[in-house]
N, C-alpha and C positions, 0 to 999 in steps of 0.2 A: 312458316313464319322464320323459324330460327334454324332450318336446315344447313344456313350458310356456316353455324358453328362448327359441323363437321367436315369441313374442308381442311384441307393441311394447313391454311393460311391461320385461320382461327385456331385450331388445334394448337399448332405450335404457338401460338400468342397467348392461348389460355395456359399452356403448360409455363412459359415464362414468367407469366402474372403470378401462377400458383407457387414455383420455386420462389420466386423474389419475396412473397409474402409469407411462406414458412419460413425464411431466413432470418427476415425481419423479425418474425414474433421471435425465434430461436436466440436473437441479439437480444431482444427486450425481456426474455425470461433468464438470460445470463446476466443482464444488469440488474434484474429482482434480485438475484441470489446474491449478487456483489453489495447490494442495498442491504440486505437483510444480515449479512457478514459484518458490514460496517455499522449498521444499528446495534448490533449485538457487542462489538468491541467499544462503541460509545457508551453503552450501559454498563460494560465492565468498570470502564473507567469511571463512571458517575458513581457507581456504587463501591469501588474501592477507596473512593475518598471519603465515605462515610465511615468506614470501619477503621479500627486499630490495625496495624502491622501484624504479621503473625511470624515465627519463626520459620526459617526457610525449609520446606518440607522435602525429602527426599527425592520423591517425586515431581518432574516441575508442575507447577500450577499453571491455571490460566494466565495468560499476558496480562501485565499491569496491576497485578496483585502485590499489595503491599506488603513487604516482607522485611524481617531482621536478620541480620547474620553477620557472626562474630569471629575474628581472625585476626591475622597480623598482612599487612601489605606487603607486596613482594616488589618493590621499585626496579629490584634489577631486569625483570621481564615486562616492565610497563610497554604499553601499547599505544601509539598514536595512529587514530583514525583520520586520516586527511578527507578535504572536501566537504566538512559539515557547515552549515549554514546557520547563524543566529544573526537576526536582525540585520540580514541584508550583507553580512560580512563573511567570508569563507573563511573555516579555520581548522581547528581541531578538536575533537572530542580525545580524553586522555582515560583510557581503559587501565587500569592496575589490578594485578591477580591479588584476591585475600584468600591467603594460606590457612585454613582451618585444622584445628587439632583432628578432629573427625571428618570423616566425608571429602569430597573433592573441592578442590579451590574454587572459587567463585570469580569472575569478571566485575569487577566494578567501575563504571561509567562515573568518573568523579566529577565530570564537566564539561565546559568547552573552554578554550584558550584561542586568543587570536594567534596568525603568524607573527613572527620577527619582522620588522621593516625588511624589504624586498621581494614580498610577492605572496601569493596564497600559500605556498607550498615550504616556504622559508621556516627552519626549524623554530618552533617556540618556546618559548621560555615556562618551564613546566614545575611549578609548585611540589615540593617534595611532600609525599604523604606522611601521614603520622606514623608515629612509631610505637612499638608495643600491640597490644591487644586492643583492637577498636571494634565499636558495633556500628554497623551501617545500616540507615533506614532508608528504602527506598521502592521502587517499583520493579516489579519482574519482566524484563524484556526478552522474547523469543530471538534465538540465534538468528542474523541475518544470512540466509542458506545458499545465497546467489556464488558462485564460484569466484574466487579473488587470489591474486598474487600477493606473497608476502616479503617485504624487503627490511633491510637492517638499516639505520643510518644513526650515528652516533650513539650506537649502542642500546636504540630503541628499537623495536619492532613497528613497522609502519604498513598499514593496511588501508584499504578502501570502505570495506564492510567488515562489521564484526559476527563473523563465522565461528561458532563455537568449535566444530570439527575442525576446521582448518586449523586455527591458532591452536588448538590442543597438538598438533603433530610439531609445534614450536617451543613447547612449555616442558617441564621436566616434571611434571604431575598431570594427574586427570583433574579433567573440567567439568564444571555443573552444568547442566543442559542447557542454562539462559544465564541470561547477565543481569546485574543490578543497576539501575539507574538511580542513583542518589538523590534523596529530595534535600540536603543541606549541602550544597560544595562549600569547600574550603574557601577562603579568600583568594583572589586571584582565578577563581573561577567562575562561569556564567552557567547557571542552571539549564539544562536541557529539559525543556518543558514538553511534558505529555500533552499531545495537542487529540482534539477529536478529529475524526475521517470526516470528510465530506461525502455523506451518505444522500445527500438530498440530490447531488448532482447524479447520482447512479439513478436516483428516482425520478429525475427530469429525461434521462435517458430511456429507462424503462417506457414511459409514457411516448416519448418520440418514435419508437420503433415499432409501437404498436399501433400508433397513429399511421404511420407510413404504411404498415401492412393495410388497415382500414381502407386508406387512400386508394392504395393499389388495385384491391378488389373493389371498391365502387367505383373507380376509374373504368377499370373493365366492364362493369354493369353498364355503366353508362353508354360507353361504345356499342355495347352489344344492342343496347335500348336504340341508339340513336340509326344502327345498321338496318335494325327490323322496320323501323318506323321513321323512314326519311321523309323528311320535310315536302310537304305539296306546294306546287308554285300557285300562287292567285288564278283561277280561273281567266279572269280576263287578260292577264299577264300571258296564261298559255296561247289564248287565242291569238292575240296581238303578234306572238313570236310565229303562230302558224299561217298567219294572214300573207 
């Protein structure tokens, strides 16, 4: 009854369905991995909110750890990060190196400022950082590692992403491996908030891909069944056609 499955046509169809199902299962597994990663990140964000900040350790801790770091701001090497959006407005995040007496300098994201009138890339008005020794409280952010170009405009470094290694090539001192997102921006700045990642979107994709895989296999099984058990025409209709 099922010898037709050994024909080239059905063997090819079975192979196609099998490959498609495997690919969809793998895509679901990848989305599951992303769900687990994002859920772990959200847990770290929630956990860090419940604990007191710790002095910045020598080794870069997990992202979003609340830390304190002490040093003096270096406004001569201030960095503008363009293309950052807050409340629907594109502007700049202002990153200023904090030079410490011991250890590498730490990049501090002091907050977001809008562009000057004239467009999203118009040079903003940036409040000067405090002078003298300051202690910053904030959350540690990992380096944004995608390749980026560095330009200079009106005495400031301008980039699209905060890549520690790339910015280190432009500064006269070594940099810490992550940067600090301040929790208490000064007047003139808007806080860059820490947002939870949308892990449930990935969970939905997991179910979607696995469901597609199951439907592909079930659909193939239904086609095999229909091929092996074709519908029989009613006897009276068959006799009428043969008359």
